[in-house]
C-alpha positions in Angstrom: -22.5 4.0 -35.1 -19.2 5.4 -33.7 -16.9 3.3 -31.6 -17.9 5.3 -28.5 -21.5 4.2 -28.9 -20.6 0.5 -29.4 -18.2 0.4 -26.5 -19.8 -1.8 -23.8 -20.8 -0.5 -20.5 -18.6 -2.9 -18.6 -15.6 -1.0 -20.0 -16.9 2.3 -18.6 -17.8 0.6 -15.3 -14.4 -1.1 -15.1 -12.7 2.2 -15.8 -14.7 3.9 -13.0 -13.8 1.1 -10.6 -10.1 1.5 -11.6 -10.4 5.2 -10.6 -11.7 4.1 -7.2 -8.7 1.7 -6.7 -6.3 4.4 -7.8 -7.9 6.9 -5.4 -7.6 4.4 -2.5 -3.9 3.8 -3.3 -3.1 7.5 -3.7 -5.0 8.4 -0.5 -3.0 5.7 1.4 0.3 7.1 0.1 -0.7 10.7 0.9 -1.7 9.7 4.4 1.7 8.2 5.0 3.4 11.3 3.7 1.2 13.4 6.1 2.0 11.1 9.0 5.7 11.0 8.4 6.5 13.6 11.0 4.6 11.7 13.7 6.4 8.5 12.6 9.7 10.2 13.1 8.7 11.6 16.5 7.4 8.2 17.6 10.6 6.6 16.5 12.8 9.0 18.4 10.6 8.8 21.5 10.6 5.0 21.4 14.4 4.9 21.1 14.7 7.1 24.2 12.1 5.1 26.1 13.6 1.7 25.3 17.0 2.9 26.5 15.4 3.4 29.9 14.1 -0.1 29.8 17.5 -1.7 29.5 17.9 -4.4 32.1 20.8 -4.3 34.5 23.7 -6.0 32.8 22.5 -5.0 29.3 20.2 -6.8 26.9 20.7 -10.5 26.6 21.6 -10.3 23.0 24.1 -7.4 23.6 21.8 -5.1 21.6 21.2 -1.4 21.9 17.9 0.5 21.0 17.8 1.8 17.5 21.1 0.3 16.4 19.3 -1.7 13.6 16.7 0.9 12.9 19.0 3.3 11.1 17.8 5.3 8.1 18.0 2.4 5.7 16.3 -0.2 7.8 13.6 1.9 9.4 12.8 4.8 7.1 13.4 3.3 3.7 10.6 0.7 4.1 8.3 3.5 5.1 9.1 5.5 2.0 9.0 2.3 -0.2 5.4 1.8 0.9 4.6 5.4 0.0 6.2 5.0 -3.4 4.5 1.7 -4.1 1.1 3.1 -3.3 1.6 6.1 -5.5 3.1 4.1 -8.4 0.2 1.6 -8.4 -2.2 4.6 -8.2 -0.5 6.1 -11.3 -0.6 2.8 -13.2 -4.3 2.3 -12.5 -5.1 5.9 -13.5 -3.4 5.2 -16.8 -5.3 2.0 -17.1 -8.6 3.7 -16.2 -8.1 6.4 -18.9 -7.1 3.8 -21.5 -9.9 1.4 -20.8 -12.5 4.2 -20.9 -11.2 5.0 -24.4 -11.3 1.3 -25.4 -7.5 0.8 -25.6 -6.6 -2.9 -25.5 -3.2 -2.2 -23.9 -4.9 -0.4 -21.0 -6.8 -3.5 -20.2 -3.6 -5.5 -20.2 -2.0 -2.8 -18.0 -4.9 -3.1 -15.5 -4.6 -6.9 -15.6 -0.9 -6.6 -14.6 -0.9 -3.6 -12.3 -4.0 -4.4 -10.2 -2.9 -7.9 -9.1 0.7 -6.7 -8.5 -0.7 -3.8 -6.4 -2.7 -6.3 -4.4 0.1 -8.8 -3.9 3.0 -6.4 -3.4 1.4 -3.5 -1.6 -2.1 -3.9 -0.3 -2.1 -7.4 1.2 1.2 -7.1 3.0 -0.1 -3.9 4.6 -3.5 -5.5 5.4 -1.8 -8.4 7.2 0.7 -6.0 8.9 3.7 -7.7 7.5 5.8 -4.6 8.0 5.2 -4.7 11.7 5.8 -8.5 11.8 9.1 -8.2 10.0 10.2 -5.2 12.0 9.7 -6.9 15.3 10.7 -10.5 14.3 13.9 -9.6 12.5 15.2 -7.0 15.0 17.3 -7.5 18.0 15.6 -7.5 21.4 15.8 -3.8 22.0 14.8 -2.8 18.5 11.8 -5.1 18.5 10.6 -3.2 21.6 11.2 0.0 19.7 9.2 -1.2 16.7 6.3 -2.3 18.9 6.3 1.1 20.6 6.4 3.0 17.3 3.5 1.0 15.9 1.5 1.5 19.2 2.2 5.2 19.2 0.8 6.0 15.8 -2.7 7.4 15.8 -5.6 5.0 15.6 -6.9 6.7 12.4 -3.7 5.9 10.7 -4.0 2.2 11.2 -7.7 1.8 10.7 -7.8 4.4 7.9 -4.9 2.8 6.0 -6.5 -0.7 6.5 -9.8 0.6 5.0 -8.1 2.1 2.0 -6.1 -1.1 1.4 -9.2 -3.2 1.6 -11.0 -0.8 -0.7 -8.1 -1.1 -3.1 -8.2 -4.9 -3.1 -12.0 -5.0 -3.6 -11.9 -2.3 -6.4 -9.0 -4.0 -8.2 -10.8 -7.3 -8.2 -14.1 -5.8 -9.3 -12.4 -3.8 -12.1 -10.7 -6.9 -13.5 -14.0 -8.8 -13.2 -15.7 -6.1 -15.3 -12.9 -5.6 -17.8 -12.8 -9.3 -18.6 -16.5 -9.9 -19.0 -17.5 -11.5 -22.3 -18.8 -8.1 -23.7 -15.5 -6.4 -23.0 -13.5 -9.4 -24.5 -15.7 -9.4 -27.6 -15.1 -5.6 -28.0 -11.3 -6.0 -27.8 -11.4 -8.9 -30.3 -12.9 -6.7 -33.0 
């Protein structure tokens, strides 16, 4: 009997679920890339609109719209989220290929990359921590800008991204459950 024939089905199933998690992460990153132009337009529009909302005598905290949301503070987190989703997708693809082939290191890669992807990328997005931090840490004018930008993005972007992130979390958890079943552990101990 060859090693392929003795490889337990949970490794194949775990590998397939890792592919699902990787696809969800990649799709979320690609959606952000596609949506970047609308994000830029929404940002410019929100800056212009909040300027018109300035109370007479200026903002109480002497702020000005978009003074904090320069390239580093506003666009860098957007691209960091894109990069994170694509990096975790690539790591899980590597883990999926390796676990399908019965590589012990690939299971370890999955055991590290999947939880990190959940904790560092998916859950912060699911709970809207980017929006929370953007509005909570900004001056008064820029928190209005952030709210308008998030409200201006298309509904599919928010709900679609949320669905992909939840799919990622569920697939990552299921993959780890499968890859650490007794049959898989016994196979890797051989």
